[in-house]
Backbone as CSV, one residue per row, in Angstrom:
resi,resn,N_x,N_y,N_z,CA_x,CA_y,CA_z,C_x,C_y,C_z
1,MET,56.725,-132.749,-31.670,55.595,-133.556,-32.092,54.559,-132.663,-32.759
2,TRP,53.884,-133.179,-33.740,52.887,-132.413,-34.470,51.538,-132.489,-33.776
3,THR,50.817,-131.388,-33.881,49.444,-131.398,-33.394,48.589,-132.119,-34.437
4,PRO,47.407,-132.581,-34.077,46.544,-133.246,-35.063,46.256,-132.346,-36.277
5,ARG,46.091,-131.062,-36.034,45.820,-130.134,-37.150,47.023,-130.041,-38.081
6,GLU,48.227,-129.931,-37.521,49.435,-129.857,-38.343,49.620,-131.146,-39.135
7,ARG,49.371,-132.263,-38.491,49.497,-133.551,-39.175,48.496,-133.647,-40.328
8,SER,47.269,-133.207,-40.097,46.239,-133.238,-41.128,46.629,-132.374,-42.321
9,ILE,47.133,-131.180,-42.029,47.547,-130.270,-43.104,48.719,-130.865,-43.876
10,THR,49.690,-131.413,-43.162,50.855,-132.006,-43.810,50.452,-133.173,-44.700
11,LEU,49.600,-134.056,-44.212,49.154,-135.197,-45.013,48.401,-134.736,-46.251
12,LYS,47.589,-133.697,-46.105,46.836,-133.167,-47.251,47.797,-132.605,-48.293
13,LEU,48.812,-131.874,-47.856,49.797,-131.324,-48.788,50.562,-132.431,-49.492
14,LEU,50.945,-133.463,-48.752,51.631,-134.592,-49.365,50.754,-135.268,-50.405
15,GLU,49.505,-135.475,-50.046,48.575,-136.119,-50.970,48.398,-135.281,-52.230
16,ASP,48.208,-133.982,-52.074,48.055,-133.096,-53.228,49.309,-133.105,-54.090
17,GLY,50.463,-133.119,-53.448,51.724,-133.153,-54.184,51.880,-134.428,-54.987
18,PHE,51.518,-135.570,-54.404,51.604,-136.832,-55.127,50.657,-136.826,-56.324
19,HIS,49.444,-136.327,-56.127,48.487,-136.296,-57.236,49.017,-135.432,-58.378
20,ALA,49.542,-134.271,-58.065,50.059,-133.375,-59.097,51.258,-134.016,-59.783
21,HIS,52.139,-134.602,-59.009,53.341,-135.216,-59.566,52.981,-136.365,-60.504
22,PHE,52.090,-137.241,-60.062,51.742,-138.384,-60.887,50.918,-138.005,-62.102
23,SER,50.106,-136.977,-61.996,49.359,-136.524,-63.167,50.329,-136.048,-64.239
24,PHE,51.341,-135.281,-63.822,52.350,-134.798,-64.754,53.141,-135.967,-65.324
25,LEU,53.547,-136.894,-64.468,54.313,-138.052,-64.902,53.515,-138.896,-65.897
26,LEU,52.265,-139.145,-65.581,51.418,-139.947,-66.451,51.250,-139.274,-67.813
27,ALA,51.021,-137.972,-67.812,50.885,-137.239,-69.075,52.172,-137.342,-69.898
28,GLY,53.300,-137.233,-69.230,54.585,-137.330,-69.927,54.805,-138.703,-70.532
29,ILE,54.497,-139.730,-69.782,54.674,-141.095,-70.282,53.750,-141.349,-71.468
30,LEU,52.517,-140.932,-71.344,51.575,-141.134,-72.448,52.000,-140.354,-73.684
31,PHE,52.535,-139.159,-73.490,53.010,-138.365,-74.622,54.161,-139.086,-75.311
32,VAL,55.094,-139.579,-74.527,56.249,-140.275,-75.093,55.798,-141.497,-75.881
33,SER,54.843,-142.271,-75.337,54.397,-143.448,-76.067,53.568,-143.092,-77.295
34,ALA,52.861,-141.977,-77.254,52.028,-141.591,-78.389,52.852,-141.015,-79.534
35,VAL,53.940,-140.369,-79.218,54.761,-139.736,-80.252,55.308,-140.781,-81.213
36,GLY,55.709,-141.908,-80.674,56.174,-142.995,-81.532,57.490,-142.705,-82.222
37,CYS,58.454,-142.189,-81.492,59.751,-141.899,-82.093,60.431,-143.190,-82.533
38,ALA,61.346,-143.055,-83.465,62.064,-144.216,-83.968,62.899,-144.863,-82.867
39,ARG,63.494,-144.048,-82.037,64.309,-144.554,-80.939,63.737,-144.025,-79.636
40,PRO,63.408,-144.900,-78.693,62.812,-144.449,-77.434,63.760,-143.525,-76.664
41,PRO,63.227,-142.477,-76.058,64.055,-141.553,-75.275,64.409,-142.173,-73.922
42,GLN,65.527,-142.881,-73.871,65.903,-143.641,-72.673,65.989,-142.780,-71.420
43,GLY,66.488,-141.554,-71.536,66.602,-140.690,-70.363,65.249,-140.405,-69.739
44,THR,64.269,-140.103,-70.559,62.921,-139.809,-70.073,62.292,-141.054,-69.458
45,ILE,62.489,-142.175,-70.087,61.926,-143.427,-69.587,62.527,-143.772,-68.230
46,GLU,63.839,-143.629,-68.102,64.490,-143.936,-66.831,64.043,-142.973,-65.733
47,ARG,63.862,-141.694,-66.067,63.375,-140.733,-65.070,61.960,-141.083,-64.626
48,ALA,61.134,-141.540,-65.537,59.764,-141.935,-65.180,59.782,-143.149,-64.258
49,ARG,60.585,-144.139,-64.606,60.710,-145.329,-63.742,61.215,-144.939,-62.355
50,SER,62.209,-144.076,-62.336,62.793,-143.638,-61.069,61.787,-142.857,-60.232
51,ALA,60.992,-142.015,-60.880,59.994,-141.222,-60.159,58.948,-142.122,-59.505
52,VAL,58.528,-143.151,-60.216,57.542,-144.081,-59.655,58.157,-144.849,-58.483
53,ALA,59.395,-145.303,-58.642,60.056,-146.035,-57.553,60.252,-145.143,-56.331
54,THR,60.635,-143.891,-56.548,60.816,-142.954,-55.445,59.497,-142.685,-54.739
55,ALA,58.452,-142.493,-55.511,57.137,-142.245,-54.914,56.665,-143.442,-54.100
56,ARG,56.882,-144.637,-54.638,56.490,-145.856,-53.912,57.253,-145.940,-52.587
57,ALA,58.554,-145.651,-52.635,59.376,-145.709,-51.425,59.021,-144.596,-50.439
58,SER,58.449,-143.507,-50.933,58.099,-142.368,-50.080,56.702,-142.470,-49.481
59,GLY,56.010,-143.545,-49.771,54.698,-143.745,-49.163,53.522,-143.378,-50.041
60,ALA,53.709,-143.328,-51.335,52.609,-142.975,-52.237,51.456,-143.979,-52.138
61,ALA,51.760,-145.219,-51.840,50.700,-146.221,-51.722,49.750,-145.885,-50.580
62,LEU,50.256,-145.189,-49.577,49.440,-144.792,-48.442,48.728,-143.464,-48.701
63,TYR,49.449,-142.493,-49.269,48.907,-141.141,-49.418,48.170,-140.906,-50.738
64,ALA,48.547,-141.603,-51.795,47.917,-141.403,-53.101,47.889,-142.720,-53.876
65,PRO,47.153,-143.704,-53.368,47.175,-145.028,-54.008,46.643,-145.034,-55.435
66,ASP,45.632,-144.221,-55.723,45.079,-144.196,-57.084,46.084,-143.626,-58.076
67,SER,46.759,-142.566,-57.674,47.755,-141.949,-58.552,48.939,-142.884,-58.776
68,LEU,49.372,-143.553,-57.721,50.478,-144.500,-57.863,50.073,-145.636,-58.796
69,ALA,48.876,-146.156,-58.634,48.404,-147.239,-59.500,48.340,-146.788,-60.956
70,ALA,47.877,-145.560,-61.190,47.804,-145.042,-62.559,49.205,-144.909,-63.163
71,ALA,50.139,-144.418,-62.378,51.517,-144.275,-62.865,52.127,-145.644,-63.150
72,GLU,51.869,-146.620,-62.291,52.399,-147.961,-62.516,51.766,-148.611,-63.748
73,ARG,50.477,-148.349,-63.976,49.831,-148.867,-65.204,50.451,-148.220,-66.441
74,ALA,50.745,-146.928,-66.360,51.359,-146.233,-67.494,52.752,-146.791,-67.777
75,ILE,53.508,-147.057,-66.723,54.840,-147.648,-66.903,54.708,-149.038,-67.536
76,ALA,53.752,-149.832,-67.076,53.538,-151.173,-67.637,53.154,-151.083,-69.115
77,ALA,52.295,-150.119,-69.463,51.908,-149.936,-70.867,53.118,-149.527,-71.709
78,LEU,53.944,-148.677,-71.147,55.156,-148.259,-71.844,56.084,-149.455,-72.056
79,GLU,56.252,-150.276,-71.024,57.093,-151.468,-71.142,56.565,-152.405,-72.243
80,THR,55.252,-152.573,-72.286,54.637,-153.416,-73.312,54.913,-152.845,-74.696
81,GLU,54.729,-151.540,-74.846,54.980,-150.877,-76.134,56.435,-151.024,-76.554
82,LEU,57.335,-150.824,-75.634,58.760,-150.949,-75.952,59.123,-152.370,-76.344
83,SER,58.543,-153.355,-75.668,58.867,-154.746,-75.991,58.303,-155.148,-77.362
84,THR,57.127,-154.625,-77.729,56.569,-154.960,-79.044,57.332,-154.262,-80.164
85,ARG,57.871,-153.083,-79.895,58.665,-152.394,-80.919,60.001,-153.082,-81.146
86,GLY,60.503,-153.717,-80.109,61.802,-154.373,-80.214,61.764,-155.669,-81.005
87,LYS,60.572,-156.165,-81.280,60.440,-157.454,-81.995,60.465,-157.257,-83.489
């Protein structure tokens, strides 16, 4: 069993990790949408979707809700951009 101090340190590390991960993910998604390539990079898009789903399943809503929300907004913006390009 963890002591309260160990639990506090672990939660802080998890929170910091989620923030760093989502900041990187968000920057990557925004870069991909800003570049405006003729054909969307499906591998990158799928990895971004997967990263958000993994983070959600790992408790990001509890440990880093703002970062998760930002990543989900970025994914939604990407989906909107992809759907408008397909028309």
